[in-house]
Structures are given as C-alpha cells and as structure tokens.
A tleap script that builds the chain and sets N, CA, C and O, in Angstrom:
source leaprc.protein.ff14SB
mol = sequence {
  NMET ILE LEU PHE PRO ILE LEU ILE LEU LEU
  CYS LEU VAL LEU TYR ILE TYR TYR LYS VAL
  MET VAL THR ARG THR LYS GLU SER LEU THR
  GLN VAL TYR LEU ASN SER LYS SER LYS ILE
  PHE LEU GLY GLY PHE ILE PHE PHE TRP GLY
  ILE ASN GLN TYR LEU PHE TYR GLU THR LYS
  LEU SER LEU LEU ILE GLY ILE VAL PHE VAL
  LEU LEU GLY ALA PHE GLN ALA ARG THR GLY
  TRP LYS ALA THR LYS HIE TYR ARG ASN GLU
  PHE GLN LYS HIE GLN THR CTHR
}
set mol.1.N position { 23.776 -18.860 39.686 }
set mol.1.CA position { 22.884 -17.899 39.062 }
set mol.1.C position { 23.179 -17.819 37.565 }
set mol.1.O position { 23.729 -16.831 37.077 }
set mol.2.N position { 22.813 -18.851 36.866 }
set mol.2.CA position { 23.018 -18.888 35.421 }
set mol.2.C position { 21.935 -18.104 34.681 }
set mol.2.O position { 22.074 -17.816 33.492 }
set mol.3.N position { 20.865 -17.764 35.382 }
set mol.3.CA position { 19.742 -17.077 34.756 }
set mol.3.C position { 20.135 -15.695 34.232 }
set mol.3.O position { 19.787 -15.344 33.105 }
set mol.4.N position { 20.844 -14.921 35.024 }
set mol.4.CA position { 21.172 -13.555 34.610 }
set mol.4.C position { 22.133 -13.501 33.428 }
set mol.4.O position { 21.920 -12.682 32.534 }
set mol.5.N position { 23.183 -14.331 33.369 }
set mol.5.CA position { 24.005 -14.309 32.150 }
set mol.5.C position { 23.238 -14.712 30.892 }
set mol.5.O position { 23.506 -14.196 29.807 }
set mol.6.N position { 22.290 -15.629 31.034 }
set mol.6.CA position { 21.475 -16.010 29.877 }
set mol.6.C position { 20.602 -14.838 29.436 }
set mol.6.O position { 20.492 -14.562 28.241 }
set mol.7.N position { 19.982 -14.148 30.392 }
set mol.7.CA position { 19.155 -12.983 30.057 }
set mol.7.C position { 19.992 -11.854 29.470 }
set mol.7.O position { 19.552 -11.168 28.548 }
set mol.8.N position { 21.198 -11.660 30.001 }
set mol.8.CA position { 22.095 -10.634 29.468 }
set mol.8.C position { 22.444 -10.946 28.025 }
set mol.8.O position { 22.380 -10.067 27.165 }
set mol.9.N position { 22.809 -12.175 27.757 }
set mol.9.CA position { 23.180 -12.577 26.403 }
set mol.9.C position { 21.992 -12.490 25.452 }
set mol.9.O position { 22.140 -12.044 24.315 }
set mol.10.N position { 20.819 -12.911 25.907 }
set mol.10.CA position { 19.617 -12.836 25.080 }
set mol.10.C position { 19.281 -11.386 24.725 }
set mol.10.O position { 18.981 -11.084 23.570 }
set mol.11.N position { 19.330 -10.502 25.700 }
set mol.11.CA position { 19.043 -9.085 25.441 }
set mol.11.C position { 20.071 -8.479 24.495 }
set mol.11.O position { 19.718 -7.685 23.623 }
set mol.12.N position { 21.333 -8.844 24.658 }
set mol.12.CA position { 22.379 -8.319 23.785 }
set mol.12.C position { 22.184 -8.796 22.349 }
set mol.12.O position { 22.329 -8.012 21.411 }
set mol.13.N position { 21.860 -10.065 22.172 }
set mol.13.CA position { 21.645 -10.604 20.825 }
set mol.13.C position { 20.437 -9.942 20.169 }
set mol.13.O position { 20.498 -9.581 18.994 }
set mol.14.N position { 19.350 -9.776 20.905 }
set mol.14.CA position { 18.163 -9.138 20.333 }
set mol.14.C position { 18.400 -7.657 20.050 }
set mol.14.O position { 17.869 -7.124 19.076 }
set mol.15.N position { 19.186 -6.990 20.884 }
set mol.15.CA position { 19.529 -5.595 20.626 }
set mol.15.C position { 20.307 -5.477 19.317 }
set mol.15.O position { 20.008 -4.619 18.486 }
set mol.16.N position { 21.293 -6.330 19.140 }
set mol.16.CA position { 22.086 -6.295 17.906 }
set mol.16.C position { 21.217 -6.655 16.704 }
set mol.16.O position { 21.358 -6.052 15.640 }
set mol.17.N position { 20.328 -7.623 16.859 }
set mol.17.CA position { 19.431 -8.016 15.770 }
set mol.17.C position { 18.582 -6.830 15.306 }
set mol.17.O position { 18.498 -6.559 14.108 }
set mol.18.N position { 17.959 -6.130 16.242 }
set mol.18.CA position { 17.108 -5.008 15.856 }
set mol.18.C position { 17.920 -3.845 15.300 }
set mol.18.O position { 17.437 -3.127 14.424 }
set mol.19.N position { 19.128 -3.645 15.783 }
set mol.19.CA position { 19.967 -2.584 15.221 }
set mol.19.C position { 20.365 -2.904 13.786 }
set mol.19.O position { 20.429 -2.001 12.951 }
set mol.20.N position { 20.633 -4.163 13.485 }
set mol.20.CA position { 20.936 -4.560 12.109 }
set mol.20.C position { 19.700 -4.396 11.235 }
set mol.20.O position { 19.807 -3.965 10.087 }
set mol.21.N position { 18.537 -4.734 11.761 }
set mol.21.CA position { 17.300 -4.574 10.994 }
set mol.21.C position { 17.017 -3.102 10.691 }
set mol.21.O position { 16.448 -2.783 9.647 }
set mol.22.N position { 17.407 -2.211 11.592 }
set mol.22.CA position { 17.230 -0.778 11.349 }
set mol.22.C position { 18.045 -0.355 10.135 }
set mol.22.O position { 17.571 0.422 9.305 }
set mol.23.N position { 19.262 -0.861 10.029 }
set mol.23.CA position { 20.110 -0.466 8.900 }
set mol.23.C position { 19.640 -1.076 7.585 }
set mol.23.O position { 19.971 -0.556 6.520 }
set mol.24.N position { 18.884 -2.157 7.631 }
set mol.24.CA position { 18.436 -2.819 6.411 }
set mol.24.C position { 17.145 -2.243 5.849 }
set mol.24.O position { 16.847 -2.456 4.674 }
set mol.25.N position { 16.381 -1.529 6.640 }
set mol.25.CA position { 15.111 -0.991 6.154 }
set mol.25.C position { 15.315 0.413 5.623 }
set mol.25.O position { 16.211 1.138 6.055 }
set mol.26.N position { 14.469 0.780 4.682 }
set mol.26.CA position { 14.561 2.105 4.060 }
set mol.26.C position { 13.514 3.077 4.592 }
set mol.26.O position { 13.742 4.286 4.607 }
set mol.27.N position { 12.364 2.554 5.032 }
set mol.27.CA position { 11.299 3.428 5.524 }
set mol.27.C position { 11.667 4.016 6.878 }
set mol.27.O position { 12.142 3.305 7.764 }
set mol.28.N position { 11.448 5.303 7.030 }
set mol.28.CA position { 11.821 5.956 8.291 }
set mol.28.C position { 10.920 5.513 9.447 }
set mol.28.O position { 11.387 5.395 10.580 }
set mol.29.N position { 9.638 5.266 9.176 }
set mol.29.CA position { 8.732 4.826 10.240 }
set mol.29.C position { 9.127 3.443 10.755 }
set mol.29.O position { 9.095 3.191 11.960 }
set mol.30.N position { 9.493 2.565 9.854 }
set mol.30.CA position { 9.935 1.233 10.260 }
set mol.30.C position { 11.244 1.316 11.029 }
set mol.30.O position { 11.442 0.584 11.999 }
set mol.31.N position { 12.133 2.197 10.608 }
set mol.31.CA position { 13.403 2.366 11.313 }
set mol.31.C position { 13.185 2.854 12.737 }
set mol.31.O position { 13.819 2.361 13.670 }
set mol.32.N position { 12.299 3.815 12.906 }
set mol.32.CA position { 12.033 4.347 14.241 }
set mol.32.C position { 11.370 3.284 15.117 }
set mol.32.O position { 11.674 3.174 16.304 }
set mol.33.N position { 10.470 2.510 14.529 }
set mol.33.CA position { 9.797 1.443 15.280 }
set mol.33.C position { 10.798 0.382 15.735 }
set mol.33.O position { 10.780 -0.030 16.895 }
set mol.34.N position { 11.660 -0.056 14.837 }
set mol.34.CA position { 12.656 -1.065 15.199 }
set mol.34.C position { 13.680 -0.508 16.183 }
set mol.34.O position { 14.162 -1.230 17.056 }
set mol.35.N position { 14.010 0.763 16.047 }
set mol.35.CA position { 14.944 1.392 16.985 }
set mol.35.C position { 14.342 1.456 18.386 }
set mol.35.O position { 15.054 1.278 19.375 }
set mol.36.N position { 13.050 1.707 18.476 }
set mol.36.CA position { 12.414 1.731 19.798 }
set mol.36.C position { 12.360 0.328 20.405 }
set mol.36.O position { 12.463 0.180 21.623 }
set mol.37.N position { 12.200 -0.699 19.571 }
set mol.37.CA position { 12.242 -2.072 20.087 }
set mol.37.C position { 13.646 -2.420 20.567 }
set mol.37.O position { 13.808 -3.136 21.555 }
set mol.38.N position { 14.657 -1.918 19.870 }
set mol.38.CA position { 16.032 -2.201 20.297 }
set mol.38.C position { 16.343 -1.518 21.626 }
set mol.38.O position { 17.151 -2.022 22.406 }
set mol.39.N position { 15.710 -0.381 21.890 }
set mol.39.CA position { 15.923 0.302 23.169 }
set mol.39.C position { 15.417 -0.534 24.343 }
set mol.39.O position { 15.993 -0.491 25.430 }
set mol.40.N position { 14.355 -1.284 24.127 }
set mol.40.CA position { 13.841 -2.160 25.187 }
set mol.40.C position { 14.896 -3.189 25.559 }
set mol.40.O position { 15.145 -3.429 26.741 }
set mol.41.N position { 15.510 -3.792 24.565 }
set mol.41.CA position { 16.498 -4.831 24.843 }
set mol.41.C position { 17.806 -4.250 25.355 }
set mol.41.O position { 18.510 -4.903 26.126 }
set mol.42.N position { 18.143 -3.036 24.940 }
set mol.42.CA position { 19.311 -2.378 25.527 }
set mol.42.C position { 19.062 -2.104 27.006 }
set mol.42.O position { 19.949 -2.297 27.837 }
set mol.43.N position { 17.852 -1.653 27.332 }
set mol.43.CA position { 17.498 -1.437 28.728 }
set mol.43.C position { 17.528 -2.717 29.533 }
set mol.43.O position { 17.987 -2.727 30.675 }
set mol.44.N position { 17.041 -3.799 28.944 }
set mol.44.CA position { 17.099 -5.093 29.623 }
set mol.44.C position { 18.526 -5.552 29.846 }
set mol.44.O position { 18.850 -6.100 30.899 }
set mol.45.N position { 19.377 -5.331 28.861 }
set mol.45.CA position { 20.790 -5.690 28.986 }
set mol.45.C position { 21.445 -4.930 30.137 }
set mol.45.O position { 22.133 -5.526 30.965 }
set mol.46.N position { 21.233 -3.622 30.189 }
set mol.46.CA position { 21.832 -2.806 31.251 }
set mol.46.C position { 21.238 -3.180 32.610 }
set mol.46.O position { 21.961 -3.253 33.603 }
set mol.47.N position { 19.935 -3.416 32.655 }
set mol.47.CA position { 19.249 -3.778 33.895 }
set mol.47.C position { 19.798 -5.081 34.471 }
set mol.47.O position { 20.178 -5.138 35.641 }
set mol.48.N position { 19.836 -6.112 33.656 }
set mol.48.CA position { 20.318 -7.409 34.142 }
set mol.48.C position { 21.820 -7.395 34.413 }
set mol.48.O position { 22.298 -8.122 35.283 }
set mol.49.N position { 22.565 -6.575 33.675 }
set mol.49.CA position { 23.993 -6.435 33.945 }
set mol.49.C position { 24.196 -5.833 35.338 }
set mol.49.O position { 25.086 -6.261 36.072 }
set mol.50.N position { 23.387 -4.857 35.699 }
set mol.50.CA position { 23.493 -4.246 37.021 }
set mol.50.C position { 23.182 -5.220 38.143 }
set mol.50.O position { 23.857 -5.222 39.172 }
set mol.51.N position { 22.168 -6.043 37.950 }
set mol.51.CA position { 21.838 -7.052 38.962 }
set mol.51.C position { 22.956 -8.079 39.074 }
set mol.51.O position { 23.366 -8.447 40.174 }
set mol.52.N position { 23.443 -8.535 37.932 }
set mol.52.CA position { 24.507 -9.535 37.927 }
set mol.52.C position { 25.794 -8.967 38.525 }
set mol.52.O position { 26.553 -9.693 39.169 }
set mol.53.N position { 26.039 -7.691 38.317 }
set mol.53.CA position { 27.233 -7.037 38.865 }
set mol.53.C position { 27.253 -7.153 40.385 }
set mol.53.O position { 28.282 -7.478 40.978 }
set mol.54.N position { 26.124 -6.888 41.001 }
set mol.54.CA position { 26.078 -6.966 42.458 }
set mol.54.C position { 26.147 -8.410 42.949 }
set mol.54.O position { 26.842 -8.701 43.922 }
set mol.55.N position { 25.443 -9.297 42.294 }
set mol.55.CA position { 25.443 -10.696 42.738 }
set mol.55.C position { 26.814 -11.350 42.584 }
set mol.55.O position { 27.149 -12.275 43.326 }
set mol.56.N position { 27.602 -10.877 41.631 }
set mol.56.CA position { 28.912 -11.478 41.394 }
set mol.56.C position { 29.953 -10.976 42.390 }
set mol.56.O position { 30.755 -11.767 42.887 }
set mol.57.N position { 29.957 -9.676 42.691 }
set mol.57.CA position { 30.998 -9.106 43.553 }
set mol.57.C position { 30.555 -8.908 44.999 }
set mol.57.O position { 31.345 -9.158 45.909 }
set mol.58.N position { 29.334 -8.472 45.241 }
set mol.58.CA position { 28.767 -8.249 46.574 }
set mol.58.C position { 29.598 -7.303 47.443 }
set mol.58.O position { 29.917 -7.621 48.589 }
set mol.59.N position { 29.943 -6.146 46.893 }
set mol.59.CA position { 30.617 -5.103 47.662 }
set mol.59.C position { 29.742 -3.854 47.633 }
set mol.59.O position { 28.760 -3.785 46.895 }
set mol.60.N position { 30.116 -2.866 48.450 }
set mol.60.CA position { 29.338 -1.621 48.474 }
set mol.60.C position { 29.468 -0.871 47.153 }
set mol.60.O position { 28.489 -0.320 46.650 }
set mol.61.N position { 30.671 -0.849 46.595 }
set mol.61.CA position { 30.870 -0.182 45.311 }
set mol.61.C position { 30.076 -0.888 44.211 }
set mol.61.O position { 29.478 -0.238 43.354 }
set mol.62.N position { 30.076 -2.200 44.242 }
set mol.62.CA position { 29.311 -2.969 43.265 }
set mol.62.C position { 27.815 -2.715 43.429 }
set mol.62.O position { 27.080 -2.667 42.442 }
set mol.63.N position { 27.366 -2.552 44.663 }
set mol.63.CA position { 25.962 -2.232 44.911 }
set mol.63.C position { 25.610 -0.875 44.315 }
set mol.63.O position { 24.563 -0.731 43.683 }
set mol.64.N position { 26.467 0.117 44.507 }
set mol.64.CA position { 26.221 1.448 43.953 }
set mol.64.C position { 26.184 1.401 42.426 }
set mol.64.O position { 25.277 1.959 41.808 }
set mol.65.N position { 27.156 0.746 41.828 }
set mol.65.CA position { 27.191 0.632 40.369 }
set mol.65.C position { 25.977 -0.148 39.872 }
set mol.65.O position { 25.378 0.208 38.857 }
set mol.66.N position { 25.620 -1.201 40.580 }
set mol.66.CA position { 24.459 -1.996 40.200 }
set mol.66.C position { 23.168 -1.208 40.255 }
set mol.66.O position { 22.319 -1.338 39.373 }
set mol.67.N position { 23.010 -0.386 41.288 }
set mol.67.CA position { 21.806 0.444 41.398 }
set mol.67.C position { 21.729 1.433 40.243 }
set mol.67.O position { 20.661 1.634 39.664 }
set mol.68.N position { 22.859 2.051 39.907 }
set mol.68.CA position { 22.882 2.995 38.783 }
set mol.68.C position { 22.514 2.276 37.485 }
set mol.68.O position { 21.720 2.790 36.697 }
set mol.69.N position { 23.082 1.096 37.261 }
set mol.69.CA position { 22.777 0.344 36.046 }
set mol.69.C position { 21.315 -0.100 36.011 }
set mol.69.O position { 20.678 -0.052 34.959 }
set mol.70.N position { 20.790 -0.525 37.137 }
set mol.70.CA position { 19.388 -0.949 37.182 }
set mol.70.C position { 18.472 0.229 36.868 }
set mol.70.O position { 17.510 0.081 36.115 }
set mol.71.N position { 18.760 1.388 37.434 }
set mol.71.CA position { 17.934 2.566 37.160 }
set mol.71.C position { 18.037 3.001 35.702 }
set mol.71.O position { 17.025 3.309 35.072 }
set mol.72.N position { 19.261 3.027 35.163 }
set mol.72.CA position { 19.431 3.402 33.756 }
set mol.72.C position { 18.759 2.397 32.826 }
set mol.72.O position { 18.122 2.780 31.845 }
set mol.73.N position { 18.901 1.128 33.136 }
set mol.73.CA position { 18.276 0.100 32.312 }
set mol.73.C position { 16.762 0.167 32.355 }
set mol.73.O position { 16.101 0.020 31.328 }
set mol.74.N position { 16.211 0.388 33.537 }
set mol.74.CA position { 14.758 0.497 33.663 }
set mol.74.C position { 14.240 1.722 32.914 }
set mol.74.O position { 13.194 1.659 32.267 }
set mol.75.N position { 14.965 2.835 32.999 }
set mol.75.CA position { 14.561 4.045 32.281 }
set mol.75.C position { 14.619 3.821 30.772 }
set mol.75.O position { 13.699 4.206 30.051 }
set mol.76.N position { 15.687 3.206 30.298 }
set mol.76.CA position { 15.845 2.947 28.868 }
set mol.76.C position { 14.752 2.003 28.363 }
set mol.76.O position { 14.172 2.234 27.301 }
set mol.77.N position { 14.475 0.959 29.110 }
set mol.77.CA position { 13.437 0.009 28.703 }
set mol.77.C position { 12.055 0.664 28.728 }
set mol.77.O position { 11.224 0.393 27.862 }
set mol.78.N position { 11.812 1.515 29.710 }
set mol.78.CA position { 10.510 2.189 29.809 }
set mol.78.C position { 10.288 3.146 28.639 }
set mol.78.O position { 9.209 3.160 28.046 }
set mol.79.N position { 11.299 3.942 28.305 }
set mol.79.CA position { 11.147 4.856 27.169 }
set mol.79.C position { 11.028 4.081 25.860 }
set mol.79.O position { 10.284 4.483 24.965 }
set mol.80.N position { 11.754 2.977 25.747 }
set mol.80.CA position { 11.622 2.139 24.559 }
set mol.80.C position { 10.245 1.515 24.455 }
set mol.80.O position { 9.684 1.418 23.364 }
set mol.81.N position { 9.696 1.090 25.591 }
set mol.81.CA position { 8.361 0.491 25.611 }
set mol.81.C position { 7.302 1.510 25.185 }
set mol.81.O position { 6.412 1.198 24.394 }
set mol.82.N position { 7.406 2.725 25.717 }
set mol.82.CA position { 6.442 3.772 25.352 }
set mol.82.C position { 6.543 4.114 23.869 }
set mol.82.O position { 5.528 4.255 23.187 }
set mol.83.N position { 7.770 4.246 23.375 }
set mol.83.CA position { 7.962 4.566 21.959 }
set mol.83.C position { 7.468 3.432 21.070 }
set mol.83.O position { 6.894 3.680 20.010 }
set mol.84.N position { 7.685 2.206 21.488 }
set mol.84.CA position { 7.219 1.058 20.703 }
set mol.84.C position { 5.700 1.042 20.620 }
set mol.84.O position { 5.140 0.776 19.556 }
set mol.85.N position { 5.029 1.323 21.732 }
set mol.85.CA position { 3.565 1.377 21.707 }
set mol.85.C position { 3.079 2.471 20.764 }
set mol.85.O position { 2.142 2.259 19.994 }
set mol.86.N position { 3.715 3.642 20.823 }
set mol.86.CA position { 3.310 4.755 19.968 }
set mol.86.C position { 3.538 4.420 18.495 }
set mol.86.O position { 2.637 4.578 17.671 }
set mol.87.N position { 4.731 3.963 18.170 }
set mol.87.CA position { 5.053 3.709 16.770 }
set mol.87.C position { 4.378 2.455 16.230 }
set mol.87.O position { 4.210 2.331 15.017 }
set mol.88.N position { 3.986 1.522 17.094 }
set mol.88.CA position { 3.215 0.361 16.634 }
set mol.88.C position { 1.863 0.826 16.109 }
set mol.88.O position { 1.407 0.363 15.064 }
set mol.89.N position { 1.222 1.742 16.835 }
set mol.89.CA position { -0.060 2.278 16.373 }
set mol.89.C position { 0.108 3.057 15.077 }
set mol.89.O position { -0.709 2.928 14.164 }
set mol.90.N position { 1.160 3.865 14.988 }
set mol.90.CA position { 1.418 4.624 13.764 }
set mol.90.C position { 1.723 3.683 12.598 }
set mol.90.O position { 1.280 3.915 11.473 }
set mol.91.N position { 2.472 2.636 12.870 }
set mol.91.CA position { 2.824 1.665 11.840 }
set mol.91.C position { 1.582 0.937 11.338 }
set mol.91.O position { 1.454 0.693 10.138 }
set mol.92.N position { 0.666 0.588 12.241 }
set mol.92.CA position { -0.576 -0.076 11.836 }
set mol.92.C position { -1.459 0.863 11.024 }
set mol.92.O position { -2.090 0.431 10.060 }
set mol.93.N position { -1.516 2.142 11.398 }
set mol.93.CA position { -2.278 3.118 10.615 }
set mol.93.C position { -1.678 3.269 9.225 }
set mol.93.O position { -2.400 3.377 8.235 }
set mol.94.N position { -0.357 3.277 9.161 }
set mol.94.CA position { 0.340 3.432 7.883 }
set mol.94.C position { 0.118 2.212 6.984 }
set mol.94.O position { 0.026 2.351 5.765 }
set mol.95.N position { 0.032 1.030 7.574 }
set mol.95.CA position { -0.168 -0.194 6.793 }
set mol.95.C position { -1.582 -0.269 6.217 }
set mol.95.O position { -1.778 -0.817 5.132 }
set mol.96.N position { -2.571 0.277 6.935 }
set mol.96.CA position { -3.954 0.191 6.454 }
set mol.96.C position { -4.244 1.212 5.362 }
set mol.96.O position { -5.178 1.021 4.584 }
set mol.97.N position { -3.476 2.282 5.283 }
set mol.97.CA position { -3.741 3.300 4.250 }
set mol.97.C position { -2.981 3.042 2.994 }
set mol.97.O position { -3.096 3.805 2.035 }
savepdb mol mol.pdb
quit
C-alpha cells in the first residue's frame, strides 16, 4: 500500500506550501483564502494518516485511533473546502473592483 504514504506526503507538502504562502502575503483576504486552502490539505493529511494507521497495525486500538483521525480529517477538509469556496468568491469580487 504505497498509495497512502504518497498521499500523506503530498498533503503534508501542500499544507506547508500554503502555510508559507500565507506568511508571504500582506493582504488579509489573500491570507484567509490561502489558510482555508491549507486546511483542506491538513484534513487530507490527517484523513489518510488515519487510514494508513489502521492498515499498518490492524489492531482494535489502531482502528479506534484511525476512526478518530478519519473523522477529524474529514471535518477539517470539509470546513476548509467551505471556507475556500466562500473566500474564492470574495477574492474574485475583490479582484474585479
């Protein structure tokens, strides 16, 4: 199962990339937009980490921890997705004015 470590690493790299981009921008709207995009990748990282946790150990405790991580990751990615949609529209309105 090489797929999950690749997805974990990809999400982690993109999360760090967007967090660095947040620190480099000065506009608050752009910072909030990039921060919401980073939340999606943080959620993906936690989600795939939870799945990989169970597949690697396959114990009851690992299943419980994996379920918690999957739920937290899905919640984080969902809130990031909603915020990204909202701030994308605001960002486009701001760019046209």
